[in-house]
C-alpha positions in Angstrom: 8.2 40.3 11.8 7.7 41.2 8.1 4.7 43.7 8.8 4.4 46.5 11.2 2.2 46.1 14.1 -0.9 47.9 14.6 -0.6 50.4 17.5 -4.3 50.6 17.8 -4.9 49.3 21.9 -7.4 46.6 22.2 -10.9 47.5 23.6 -12.8 46.2 26.6 -15.2 44.4 24.4 -12.5 42.3 22.8 -11.9 40.9 26.2 -15.8 40.5 27.4 -16.1 37.3 25.0 -15.8 33.4 25.6 -12.3 32.6 26.9 -12.3 30.1 23.9 -12.6 32.8 21.5 -10.3 35.5 23.1 -7.2 32.9 24.0 -6.4 32.0 20.2 -7.2 36.0 19.3 -4.6 37.2 21.7 -1.9 35.3 19.5 0.3 37.8 17.7 -1.1 41.0 19.9 1.6 43.3 21.7 1.6 43.2 25.3 3.0 46.7 26.6 4.6 47.0 29.7 5.7 50.6 31.1 7.6 51.4 34.3 10.1 53.7 35.9 12.6 51.8 34.1 11.2 52.5 30.6 8.7 50.6 28.1 8.9 47.1 27.0 6.5 45.2 23.9 6.2 41.8 23.6 4.8 39.9 20.9 2.4 37.1 22.3 3.0 33.6 20.9 1.5 31.4 23.5 -1.4 31.7 25.9 -3.8 29.3 27.7 -7.7 29.3 28.4 -8.9 29.0 31.7 -12.8 28.7 32.1 -13.6 29.4 35.8 -16.7 27.0 37.3 -16.6 24.4 34.0 -12.7 24.1 34.0 -11.2 21.9 36.9 -7.7 23.5 35.7 -9.1 26.9 36.9 -8.1 28.6 40.2 -11.9 30.0 40.3 -13.4 26.3 39.6 -14.6 25.7 43.2 -15.4 29.6 43.6 -14.4 33.1 44.3 -11.6 33.7 46.8 -9.6 36.7 48.1 -6.7 35.1 45.7 -9.0 34.9 42.4 -11.2 37.6 42.8 -9.9 39.9 40.1 -10.8 36.8 37.6 -14.5 37.5 38.2 -14.4 40.9 36.6 -14.8 43.2 34.7 -12.8 42.0 31.6 -9.4 43.4 30.7 -7.7 43.2 33.9 -4.7 41.6 34.8 -5.0 38.4 37.2 -1.3 38.4 38.8 -0.4 35.2 41.1 2.6 33.6 43.0 3.2 29.9 42.5 5.7 27.6 43.8 6.6 30.1 46.5 8.9 31.6 43.7 7.4 32.5 40.5 4.6 35.2 39.4 2.4 34.3 36.3 0.4 36.6 34.1 -3.2 36.4 33.1 -5.9 38.6 31.4 -9.5 38.1 32.8 -12.1 38.2 29.8 -15.8 37.0 29.6 -18.7 38.8 31.2 -17.8 40.3 34.5 -19.0 37.8 37.0 -18.1 34.7 35.4 -14.9 34.2 36.2 -12.2 33.0 33.4 -8.9 34.2 31.9 -6.1 33.8 29.5 -2.7 32.8 30.9 0.3 34.5 29.0 2.8 31.9 28.5 5.0 32.9 26.2 6.3 35.6 23.7 8.9 37.7 21.8 10.3 40.8 23.6 10.3 43.1 20.4 11.1 46.4 22.0 13.3 46.8 25.6 15.3 43.4 25.6 18.1 45.6 27.1 16.0 45.7 30.5 14.6 42.3 30.2 18.1 40.6 29.8 19.5 41.4 33.8 16.3 39.7 35.1 16.6 36.6 32.8 20.6 36.0 32.7 20.0 32.4 32.3 18.5 33.2 29.0 21.4 32.5 26.2 19.4 34.2 23.6 16.9 36.6 23.3 14.2 34.5 22.2 14.5 32.7 25.5 13.7 35.8 27.5 10.4 35.3 27.7 9.6 31.6 26.9 7.3 30.2 29.4 4.7 32.3 31.8 7.2 32.4 34.8 9.9 34.0 32.5 7.7 36.2 30.9 6.6 37.7 34.0 10.1 38.0 35.4 11.4 39.2 32.0 8.6 42.1 32.0 8.9 42.8 35.6 5.5 41.7 36.7 4.7 41.1 40.3 1.8 40.7 42.6 1.4 44.8 42.7 0.4 44.8 38.8 -2.6 42.2 39.7 -6.1 43.9 39.2 -4.3 46.2 36.7 -6.7 47.6 33.9 -4.7 46.7 30.7 -7.7 48.5 28.8 -6.6 51.7 29.8 -5.5 54.4 27.7 -3.7 56.4 29.7 0.0 57.0 28.3 1.4 55.6 31.8 -0.5 52.8 32.4 1.7 50.0 33.7 0.1 47.4 31.2 -1.7 47.6 28.1 -2.4 45.4 24.8 -2.3 46.5 21.4 -3.9 45.0 18.3 -0.2 43.8 17.0 0.0 41.6 14.0 -2.2 38.1 14.4 -0.8 35.3 12.8 -2.3 33.1 9.6 -5.0 31.0 10.9 -3.1 27.9 9.5 -0.1 28.9 11.7 -2.4 28.5 15.0 -1.8 25.3 16.7 -3.5 24.0 19.9 -3.3 21.1 22.3 -3.4 19.8 26.0 -2.2 22.6 28.8 1.2 22.4 30.0 1.1 21.2 33.7 -2.6 20.7 34.0 -3.4 17.2 36.0 -6.8 15.7 36.7 -10.0 15.9 34.7 -8.8 19.4 33.0 -5.7 17.8 31.5 -7.3 16.8 28.2 -8.6 20.2 27.2 -6.9 21.4 23.7 -6.8 24.9 25.4 -3.3 25.7 25.0 -2.8 28.1 21.5 0.5 28.9 20.1 2.3 30.3 17.1 3.3 27.2 15.0 7.4 27.1 14.4 8.0 30.3 16.4 11.2 30.0 18.3 9.8 31.4 22.0 7.1 29.1 22.2 7.5 27.0 25.4 8.0 23.1 25.4 4.6 21.3 26.3 4.9 19.0 29.4 2.4 16.8 31.0 1.3 17.3 34.5 3.9 15.5 36.9 3.6 16.0 40.4 6.7 17.5 42.1 7.8 20.2 44.5 9.6 22.6 42.1 8.7 23.3 38.6 10.9 22.2 35.4 8.9 24.5 33.7 6.9 27.9 34.7 3.2 26.1 33.9 0.7 24.4 36.1 -2.8 25.1 36.7 -3.9 28.5 36.7 -6.7 31.3 35.7 
């Protein structure tokens, strides 16, 4: 990165906006993960928006359940879910409280603490592959269901998750297209956003019914 990232925490008002405004605006932001092992930081390079009741690809499309309750707010909290019986994925809730929507954090560059991610991602040949895909991101950062509902706007120094202002990319570097692994009526929505040319961005794959994923994408928040 050519510029020093802004260390200012993102306020809750950042997330209390329509999901299609929040999602591309998360690119270049810094995700901080704190644990007893130490601190890790990731520059977000790829995300997907999910718009609740108006989005067939969303977990909240058919209403509130025990699984998706966090999505209904307040904004700025983490929605973590378990998928395919083997992976966790990390989302950030956004929009007004009571109207479920969220952004899946699909990929990023680990800019601090990569040495702690490598043992969890032994199949990654290079560091730019450590968080290249949503399940890989969650695995690299040691994100599991225990973090579901965590307030990413918590200003405390020991908060397990937080988001900093970082360094957003130039607008002409932001691209959008269909979401990975989403089928049905939600397939055409161009609600996946990424930084063009960044090596950490995961490859796009259309929805293909299967028992086990080739990629860690799929319907989410």
